[in-house]
NULUMBA-229899 format. One record per residue (C-alpha): residue in three letters; y, z, x. Coordinates in Angstrom, 2 decimals. Layout:
N
  voza       yy       zz       xx
   ALA        Y        Z        X
...
***
This chain:
445
  voza       yy       zz       xx
   UNK    -0.55     0.01    -0.03
   UNK     3.81    -0.86     1.21
   UNK     4.80     2.86     2.36
   UNK     7.85     1.61     1.11
   UNK     7.21     2.08    -2.74
   UNK     4.11     4.15    -2.16
   UNK     7.04     7.11    -1.07
   UNK     9.42     5.19    -3.86
   UNK     6.49     6.38    -6.42
   UNK     6.53     9.62    -5.31
   UNK     9.76    10.34    -5.26
   UNK     9.10     8.66    -9.01
   UNK     6.88    11.10   -10.23
   UNK     9.05    14.15    -8.72
   UNK    12.18    12.65   -10.57
   UNK     9.77    12.37   -13.76
   UNK     9.23    16.20   -13.45
   UNK    12.46    17.48   -13.18
   UNK    14.22    15.36   -16.40
   UNK    10.90    15.99   -18.17
   UNK    11.28    20.23   -17.43
   UNK    15.10    19.54   -16.92
   UNK    15.10    21.94   -13.96
   UNK    16.82    22.19   -10.58
   UNK    14.22    21.04    -8.01
   UNK    14.45    23.04    -4.78
   UNK    15.10    21.13    -1.16
   UNK    11.39    22.37    -0.62
   UNK    10.65    21.06    -3.80
   UNK    12.05    17.26    -3.53
   UNK    10.72    16.68    -0.20
   UNK     7.77    17.25    -1.89
   UNK     6.03    18.46     1.14
   UNK     2.95    20.73    -0.56
   UNK     2.32    17.56    -0.98
   UNK     1.67    15.68     1.81
   UNK     4.89    13.78     2.06
   UNK     7.85    15.17     5.21
   UNK    11.21    13.87     3.54
   UNK    12.83    11.77     0.95
   UNK    15.83     9.64     1.30
   UNK    18.41    10.85    -0.79
   UNK    19.11     6.80    -1.54
   UNK    15.60     6.29    -3.34
   UNK    16.82     9.04    -5.81
   UNK    20.03     6.83    -6.09
   UNK    18.26     3.74    -6.36
   UNK    16.02     5.31    -9.71
   UNK    19.27     6.23   -11.17
   UNK    20.70     2.81   -11.19
   UNK    17.68     1.65   -12.45
   UNK    18.15     3.23   -15.43
   UNK    16.58     6.57   -14.37
   UNK    14.36     7.95   -17.28
   UNK    15.12     8.65   -20.72
   UNK    13.10    10.38   -22.84
   UNK    13.57    11.09   -26.63
   UNK    11.38    13.57   -28.16
   UNK    11.30    13.32   -31.97
   UNK    11.27    16.45   -33.92
   UNK     7.80    16.18   -36.10
   UNK     6.36    16.58   -32.22
   UNK     9.13    20.23   -31.41
   UNK     7.57    23.01   -32.07
   UNK     7.25    25.56   -35.01
   UNK    10.88    27.02   -35.75
   UNK    11.66    29.94   -35.25
   UNK    13.50    30.49   -38.79
   UNK    10.51    28.68   -40.40
   UNK     8.76    31.29   -39.48
   UNK     9.25    33.59   -42.41
   UNK     8.92    31.43   -45.22
   UNK     5.43    29.95   -43.78
   UNK     4.25    33.75   -43.55
   UNK     5.69    33.95   -47.35
   UNK     2.82    30.43   -48.39
   UNK     0.21    32.32   -46.29
   UNK     0.38    32.35   -42.95
   UNK    -0.16    34.56   -40.38
   UNK     1.45    35.84   -37.10
   UNK    -0.30    36.78   -34.18
   UNK     2.21    37.79   -31.63
   UNK     1.65    37.64   -27.89
   UNK     4.18    39.14   -25.69
   UNK     3.47    38.20   -22.04
   UNK     6.14    39.43   -18.66
   UNK     5.27    37.69   -15.28
   UNK     4.55    40.41   -13.23
   UNK     3.74    39.72    -8.66
   UNK     1.40    42.76    -7.72
   UNK    -0.31    42.91    -4.66
   UNK    -4.56    43.97    -6.39
   UNK    -7.43    44.83    -4.18
   UNK    -9.86    42.10    -2.58
   UNK   -14.08    42.47    -2.29
   UNK   -13.77    44.33     1.00
   UNK   -10.74    46.87     1.01
   UNK    -7.28    44.59     1.42
   UNK    -5.14    43.50    -0.99
   UNK    -4.04    39.87    -2.10
   UNK    -0.62    39.00    -3.41
   UNK    -1.29    38.31    -7.18
   UNK     0.10    36.70    -9.62
   UNK    -0.23    38.15   -13.06
   UNK     0.18    38.30   -16.89
   UNK     1.10    41.83   -17.97
   UNK    -0.15    43.61   -14.05
   UNK    -3.63    41.96   -15.01
   UNK    -6.02    39.35   -13.65
   UNK    -6.74    38.00   -16.43
   UNK    -3.67    37.99   -18.57
   UNK    -4.79    39.81   -22.22
   UNK    -7.22    38.17   -24.64
   UNK    -5.13    36.22   -27.07
   UNK    -7.05    36.19   -30.66
   UNK    -6.52    34.20   -32.99
   UNK    -7.74    32.54   -36.48
   UNK    -7.97    29.09   -37.10
   UNK    -4.55    28.12   -38.58
   UNK    -2.80    31.60   -38.14
   UNK     0.64    30.47   -35.94
   UNK     0.77    32.01   -32.42
   UNK     4.08    32.88   -31.23
   UNK     4.39    33.75   -27.25
   UNK     7.07    35.14   -25.82
   UNK     7.27    35.08   -21.54
   UNK    10.11    37.64   -20.25
   UNK    10.26    37.41   -16.41
   UNK    11.96    40.24   -14.98
   UNK    14.82    39.91   -12.83
   UNK    13.02    41.26    -9.84
   UNK    10.71    38.41    -9.87
   UNK    11.12    35.56    -6.87
   UNK    10.41    32.13    -8.78
   UNK    10.56    31.46   -12.13
   UNK     7.14    31.01   -14.32
   UNK     6.21    29.28   -17.12
   UNK     3.26    29.82   -19.57
   UNK     1.04    26.35   -20.79
   UNK    -1.10    27.07   -23.87
   UNK    -4.30    24.84   -24.69
   UNK    -4.77    26.14   -27.54
   UNK    -1.21    24.28   -28.64
   UNK    -0.80    20.83   -30.13
   UNK     3.24    20.70   -29.66
   UNK     4.82    18.86   -26.52
   UNK     4.87    20.27   -23.74
   UNK     9.19    19.08   -23.05
   UNK    10.38    21.86   -23.59
   UNK     7.78    24.25   -25.35
   UNK     5.96    24.86   -21.41
   UNK     9.20    24.79   -19.42
   UNK    10.10    27.33   -17.04
   UNK    11.97    30.53   -17.57
   UNK    14.11    31.87   -14.99
   UNK    14.12    35.63   -13.44
   UNK    16.16    37.96   -16.07
   UNK    15.03    35.70   -19.28
   UNK    12.28    35.10   -21.96
   UNK    11.26    32.61   -23.74
   UNK     9.41    32.06   -26.98
   UNK     7.55    29.34   -28.88
   UNK     5.07    29.53   -31.61
   UNK     2.22    27.07   -32.68
   UNK    -0.66    26.64   -36.02
   UNK    -3.38    27.00   -34.28
   UNK    -5.68    24.34   -35.49
   UNK    -8.64    23.93   -33.89
   UNK   -11.06    26.63   -33.60
   UNK   -12.63    27.59   -29.64
   UNK   -12.23    29.06   -25.93
   UNK    -8.57    27.33   -24.70
   UNK    -7.09    28.37   -21.15
   UNK    -3.04    29.68   -20.98
   UNK    -1.69    29.65   -17.43
   UNK     1.69    29.62   -16.04
   UNK     2.60    25.87   -14.81
   UNK     4.47    27.55   -11.95
   UNK     8.68    26.32   -11.31
   UNK     8.38    23.02   -13.64
   UNK     5.06    21.90   -12.30
   UNK     5.86    22.78    -8.85
   UNK     3.33    25.10    -7.35
   UNK     1.44    25.53    -9.99
   UNK    -1.99    25.74    -7.90
   UNK    -0.68    28.99    -6.35
   UNK     1.10    30.94    -9.70
   UNK    -2.31    29.80   -11.39
   UNK    -4.87    30.44    -8.86
   UNK    -3.09    33.88    -7.41
   UNK    -3.70    35.35   -11.04
   UNK    -1.55    34.19   -13.86
   UNK    -4.33    32.86   -16.33
   UNK    -5.62    33.82   -19.47
   UNK    -8.03    33.12   -22.49
   UNK    -6.91    32.37   -26.27
   UNK   -10.14    32.52   -29.05
   UNK    -9.21    30.51   -31.99
   UNK   -12.11    31.99   -34.53
   UNK   -13.11    28.87   -37.33
   UNK   -11.66    29.48   -40.75
   UNK   -14.83    30.89   -42.33
   UNK   -16.56    32.12   -39.77
   UNK   -19.25    31.77   -37.04
   UNK   -22.32    30.15   -37.75
   UNK   -25.62    31.37   -38.31
   UNK   -27.85    31.71   -34.87
   UNK   -30.99    29.74   -35.05
   UNK   -33.74    30.92   -32.46
   UNK   -36.71    29.21   -32.55
   UNK   -39.99    31.17   -30.70
   UNK   -43.40    30.69   -31.37
   UNK   -46.04    33.54   -33.09
   UNK   -50.24    33.23   -34.00
   UNK   -51.35    32.42   -37.22
   UNK   -54.28    32.17   -38.10
   UNK   -55.63    31.57   -34.96
   UNK   -53.15    28.78   -33.68
   UNK   -49.75    28.78   -32.09
   UNK   -46.67    27.51   -34.62
   UNK   -43.49    27.47   -34.93
   UNK   -41.70    30.92   -35.76
   UNK   -38.00    30.23   -36.44
   UNK   -35.67    33.23   -36.91
   UNK   -32.02    33.62   -38.25
   UNK   -30.01    35.76   -36.68
   UNK   -26.79    36.40   -38.70
   UNK   -23.57    35.34   -37.84
   UNK   -22.29    39.00   -36.34
   UNK   -22.12    39.87   -32.96
   UNK   -21.28    41.79   -30.21
   UNK   -18.91    39.98   -27.89
   UNK   -18.15    39.47   -24.25
   UNK   -15.76    37.27   -22.30
   UNK   -16.28    35.71   -18.86
   UNK   -13.87    34.18   -16.98
   UNK   -13.87    32.49   -13.87
   UNK   -12.07    31.65   -10.75
   UNK   -11.60    31.24    -7.31
   UNK    -9.51    33.15    -4.47
   UNK    -7.59    31.18    -2.07
   UNK    -6.20    33.96     0.36
   UNK    -4.69    33.40     4.00
   UNK    -5.43    36.73     6.11
   UNK    -2.79    38.86     4.75
   UNK    -3.66    38.23     1.22
   UNK    -1.22    35.20     0.90
   UNK    -1.87    32.25    -0.81
   UNK    -3.73    29.72     1.21
   UNK    -2.92    25.74    -0.26
   UNK    -5.02    24.46     2.12
   UNK    -7.69    26.06     1.64
   UNK    -7.49    24.65    -1.92
   UNK    -7.03    21.36    -1.24
   UNK   -10.14    21.53     0.85
   UNK   -12.34    24.07    -2.04
   UNK   -12.45    26.25     1.25
   UNK   -13.20    29.06    -1.68
   UNK   -12.62    32.78    -0.16
   UNK   -13.86    34.65    -3.00
   UNK   -15.20    33.30    -6.48
   UNK   -13.92    35.99    -9.18
   UNK   -15.12    36.68   -12.92
   UNK   -12.63    38.14   -14.92
   UNK   -10.34    38.53   -11.51
   UNK   -13.53    40.60    -9.09
   UNK   -16.27    39.36    -7.26
   UNK   -19.37    41.71    -7.96
   UNK   -16.97    43.53   -10.14
   UNK   -20.28    43.69   -13.36
   UNK   -22.94    44.88   -11.53
   UNK   -24.11    48.78   -11.04
   UNK   -22.18    51.26    -9.11
   UNK   -22.88    54.38    -7.18
   UNK   -22.91    56.77   -10.37
   UNK   -25.66    54.24   -11.44
   UNK   -27.68    54.56    -8.00
   UNK   -27.54    58.05    -8.55
   UNK   -29.04    58.34   -11.82
   UNK   -31.89    55.83   -11.18
   UNK   -32.64    56.44    -7.28
   UNK   -31.10    59.98    -7.10
   UNK   -28.37    59.11    -4.64
   UNK   -25.27    57.41    -4.90
   UNK   -25.40    55.26    -1.44
   UNK   -28.43    53.69    -2.09
   UNK   -27.80    50.43    -4.01
   UNK   -30.12    48.70    -6.76
   UNK   -28.23    45.85    -6.14
   UNK   -28.13    42.97    -3.16
   UNK   -24.25    43.17    -3.23
   UNK   -21.62    46.86    -4.86
   UNK   -18.34    46.60    -3.31
   UNK   -16.92    48.65    -5.89
   UNK   -18.87    51.31    -6.04
   UNK   -17.08    54.53    -6.10
   UNK   -15.37    56.64    -9.27
   UNK   -12.67    57.02    -6.97
   UNK   -11.75    53.75    -7.42
   UNK   -10.58    54.25   -10.85
   UNK   -10.22    51.30   -13.15
   UNK   -11.80    48.54   -10.21
   UNK   -14.90    50.58    -9.47
   UNK   -17.98    48.25   -11.31
   UNK   -20.05    48.50   -14.53
   UNK   -22.98    46.32   -15.45
   UNK   -23.21    44.81   -19.28
   UNK   -25.44    46.53   -20.74
   UNK   -26.48    45.26   -24.30
   UNK   -29.24    46.00   -26.77
   UNK   -32.41    44.04   -27.03
   UNK   -33.03    41.87   -30.03
   UNK   -29.43    41.87   -31.19
   UNK   -26.77    38.64   -31.16
   UNK   -23.91    38.11   -28.68
   UNK   -21.74    35.99   -28.23
   UNK   -20.53    34.86   -24.60
   UNK   -17.00    33.19   -24.12
   UNK   -17.06    31.26   -21.14
   UNK   -13.33    29.74   -19.09
   UNK   -13.46    27.92   -16.56
   UNK    -9.73    28.61   -14.65
   UNK   -10.73    27.17   -11.17
   UNK   -11.32    24.39    -9.58
   UNK   -14.66    24.07    -9.30
   UNK   -17.66    23.34   -12.05
   UNK   -18.94    26.60   -14.19
   UNK   -22.82    26.28   -13.98
   UNK   -23.69    28.39   -16.11
   UNK   -27.36    30.65   -16.77
   UNK   -28.19    33.27   -16.93
   UNK   -31.32    34.91   -14.45
   UNK   -34.61    35.08   -17.04
   UNK   -33.26    33.81   -20.68
   UNK   -32.36    31.03   -21.98
   UNK   -29.49    30.16   -24.08
   UNK   -29.97    30.10   -27.26
   UNK   -27.01    28.33   -28.64
   UNK   -23.63    26.73   -26.97
   UNK   -20.50    25.67   -28.80
   UNK   -17.37    24.42   -27.64
   UNK   -15.02    23.88   -30.48
   UNK   -16.53    24.87   -33.81
   UNK   -19.38    22.69   -32.80
   UNK   -23.47    22.42   -31.69
   UNK   -23.51    21.18   -28.28
   UNK   -27.18    22.21   -26.83
   UNK   -29.54    24.56   -27.93
   UNK   -32.96    26.34   -25.74
   UNK   -30.44    25.28   -22.52
   UNK   -31.21    26.84   -19.39
   UNK   -27.81    26.06   -17.46
   UNK   -24.98    24.42   -19.10
   UNK   -22.04    22.42   -17.45
   UNK   -18.65    23.85   -17.67
   UNK   -15.91    21.62   -16.05
   UNK   -11.85    23.38   -15.14
   UNK   -10.03    24.22   -17.86
   UNK   -12.79    24.09   -20.29
   UNK   -14.89    27.02   -22.31
   UNK   -17.72    26.95   -23.97
   UNK   -19.37    29.48   -26.67
   UNK   -22.96    30.82   -25.35
   UNK   -25.02    32.88   -27.95
   UNK   -28.12    35.01   -26.77
   UNK   -30.84    37.61   -28.08
   UNK   -32.21    39.08   -25.13
   UNK   -35.55    40.30   -26.08
   UNK   -36.53    42.24   -24.01
   UNK   -35.79    45.60   -21.34
   UNK   -35.11    44.81   -17.54
   UNK   -32.26    43.39   -16.07
   UNK   -30.50    40.24   -16.08
   UNK   -27.99    38.08   -14.27
   UNK   -25.76    35.55   -15.67
   UNK   -24.30    32.86   -12.54
   UNK   -22.32    30.73   -11.50
   UNK   -25.40    28.80   -10.71
   UNK   -23.79    27.17    -7.22
   UNK   -25.27    29.05    -4.51
   UNK   -21.97    29.10    -2.94
   UNK   -19.96    30.73    -5.91
   UNK   -23.10    33.06    -6.77
   UNK   -23.00    34.45    -2.54
   UNK   -18.99    34.63    -2.88
   UNK   -18.84    36.61    -6.37
   UNK   -20.08    35.36    -9.59
   UNK   -22.72    37.31   -10.17
   UNK   -22.55    39.31   -13.26
   UNK   -25.29    42.15   -14.40
   UNK   -27.13    42.68   -17.27
   UNK   -28.86    45.63   -18.43
   UNK   -30.81    45.25   -21.72
   UNK   -32.35    47.35   -23.74
   UNK   -33.29    50.85   -20.93
   UNK   -35.50    49.98   -18.04
   UNK   -34.65    52.69   -16.70
   UNK   -35.90    54.97   -18.96
   UNK   -32.64    56.98   -19.28
   UNK   -33.24    58.25   -22.46
   UNK   -29.88    56.27   -24.36
   UNK   -30.22    54.89   -27.42
   UNK   -28.88    51.04   -28.30
   UNK   -25.02    50.69   -28.40
   UNK   -25.08    53.86   -26.45
   UNK   -23.79    52.82   -22.79
   UNK   -19.69    51.23   -22.96
   UNK   -19.00    48.53   -21.85
   UNK   -16.48    47.54   -19.41
   UNK   -13.08    46.75   -21.63
   UNK   -11.66    44.03   -19.66
   UNK   -14.99    42.01   -20.72
   UNK   -14.68    42.89   -24.15
   UNK   -12.36    40.79   -26.16
   UNK   -10.40    41.52   -29.66
   UNK   -11.97    42.29   -32.56
   UNK   -12.58    38.86   -34.45
   UNK   -14.47    36.63   -37.57
   UNK   -17.83    37.99   -37.18
   UNK   -17.75    40.64   -34.12
   UNK   -19.51    43.73   -33.79
   UNK   -17.65    46.52   -32.49
   UNK   -18.99    47.99   -28.71
   UNK   -17.96    51.37   -26.97
   UNK   -15.51    50.13   -24.12
   UNK   -14.43    52.16   -20.32
   UNK   -11.46    51.25   -18.70
   UNK   -12.18    48.44   -16.64
   UNK    -9.77    45.28   -14.61
   UNK    -7.94    43.97   -12.23
   UNK    -4.85    45.23   -13.42
   UNK    -1.68    48.07   -12.09
   UNK    -1.76    51.70   -12.87
   UNK     0.37    51.13   -15.75
   UNK    -1.42    48.76   -17.09
   UNK    -5.14    50.69   -17.07
   UNK    -2.89    53.41   -18.81
   UNK    -1.80    51.30   -21.63
   UNK    -5.17    49.58   -21.87
   UNK    -6.65    53.31   -22.14
   UNK    -4.63    53.87   -25.34
   UNK    -5.41    51.15   -27.07
   UNK    -9.62    51.80   -26.06
   UNK    -9.06    55.10   -26.57
   UNK   -10.24    56.12   -23.55
***
């Protein structure tokens, strides 16, 4: 390609982004140094202007819901789900005792899980405190509205609100778009992402599980209808790309050179801990799992915690791939009874389901037998860098608890929605102490 036109094309992209998002780019952003271009000549920008520039006309039919119309829509029967997010840059722990420079919504990674019903109005307000060094934004994939100006940058010291109707059921990512797309990779991969669950208006479907049985000396099919009501979990997969000082390593990101793979912000965050070691082996230092980096109770909200499940009970797992790499979702020792995307069944009785970047799936499963099961991203590099989640089904270690007795980590349990069965919870999150205290009040812990 002619180098002159190659540079012109890159400048045109930068100019279009600036016009679309009505932004004021810094010199470093306009130079596009993060995208491999060292210099940009001002005369090329002028040439774009001389050619007429780029004009974007937004018909009102594609605009967000006007805020002054929400009250009348509520009177007509709509329900409003208010989402209040605050951008906060903090240092959070990583496996091995270090910390990384996280960018967060509400001081936690991932951000709070949003739950709505198909047809609800989601009213999203993002506040960026004046103490933040950079603007932030929020792109909600559950929306069907114009990205411009809805997802544009919110400057430090200001807030922005937009609203939309959640028309499509399923799981949907939300994330920061950086500064009008610039540095979006850094903001998202540093922690500014979360999940919106939109429940189908008429609720979830019953689960069909096909087994076999012996009838009059013959093996026959045994089709079991499991009610739609289920206990629920949420698992969000991502990667960390870090320098030694905990800052974001963009070169590693471009090379897909992952430092850690994380589930709900943690590497190996849902594995046994020292308390469970002691209960089973009599010694908190005798690990029962290959890797237990968050053992001690002094870690408070960061102490690892497996997911306790009952046998013979319907579980619905909301899985979202928030990162750069594919997720090959698999539960070692089990079959995924049903996989749904949107509100359409994609598979029944499958071993593994591939979930691409910025995509989700709803996995239904019934654990048949007591035991220990591992949910993994069945990419070996991902498994050994953090993407292993332990499910303890029933009471395989004979500790004497009954179904439903054991609390589950709060960041793995979504807010209640259609066909949800409540669970006991314990505070667990990659979050600040202040946010952990807020969560404790919410769950009564």
